[in-house]
C-alpha positions in Angstrom: 0.0 0.0 0.0 2.0 3.0 -1.2 -0.9 5.5 -1.2 -0.1 6.5 2.4 3.7 6.2 2.2 5.2 9.5 3.6 1.7 11.0 3.9 1.1 13.1 7.1 -1.9 11.9 9.0 -3.7 13.0 12.1 -5.4 10.5 14.5 -8.7 11.6 15.9 -11.2 9.4 17.6 -13.9 9.2 20.3 -13.4 7.4 23.5 -15.2 6.3 26.7 -12.6 8.3 28.7 -11.0 11.7 28.1 -7.9 10.8 30.2 -6.0 8.5 27.9 -6.3 7.6 24.3 -7.7 4.1 24.0 -5.5 1.2 22.9 -7.1 1.6 19.5 -5.0 4.7 18.8 -1.8 2.8 19.4 -3.0 0.0 17.2 -3.8 2.4 14.4 -0.6 4.3 14.8 1.4 1.0 14.4 -0.6 0.2 11.3 0.1 3.6 9.8 3.8 3.0 10.6 3.6 -0.3 8.8 2.4 1.5 5.6 5.1 4.2 6.1 2.5 7.0 6.9 3.8 9.9 9.0 1.4 10.4 11.9 1.6 13.6 13.9 2.5 13.2 17.7 -0.8 14.6 19.1 -3.8 12.3 19.0 -7.2 14.0 19.3 -9.5 12.1 21.6 -13.0 13.3 22.4 -14.6 11.8 25.5 -18.2 11.9 26.6 -17.8 15.2 28.5 -16.7 16.9 25.3 -20.1 16.4 23.8 -22.0 18.0 26.7 -22.7 21.7 26.3 -22.2 22.3 30.0 -18.6 20.9 30.0 -16.9 24.2 29.1 -13.5 23.2 30.5 -13.6 20.0 28.6 -14.5 21.9 25.4 -11.6 24.2 25.9 -9.3 21.2 26.4 -10.6 19.6 23.2 -10.1 22.8 21.2 -6.6 23.2 22.5 -5.8 19.6 21.5 -7.3 20.1 18.1 -5.3 23.3 17.6 -2.1 21.5 18.6 -2.7 18.6 16.3 -3.8 20.8 13.4 -0.6 22.9 13.7 1.5 19.7 13.7 -0.4 18.4 10.7 0.1 21.7 8.8 3.8 21.7 9.6 4.1 18.0 8.4 2.2 18.8 5.2 4.5 21.7 4.5 7.5 19.5 4.9 5.9 16.7 2.8 5.4 19.1 -0.1 9.0 20.3 -0.1 
């Protein structure tokens, strides 16, 4: 599978917990490594509290994580194009 070779990718998923990415993220990251994709370090994980309108602190945490991952992806994509 060469379609993803060297391609920057961002992992984003939902989880039952906001504290740690589930093992699924680690499994997917290994699979992406197997096909030589270049995953960014930050994994975006949205937990149940992120979907509740009253969880403002969780929403801010999720936004900060998304911003970080997006910046990493943008930098990786710039490097990929060069």
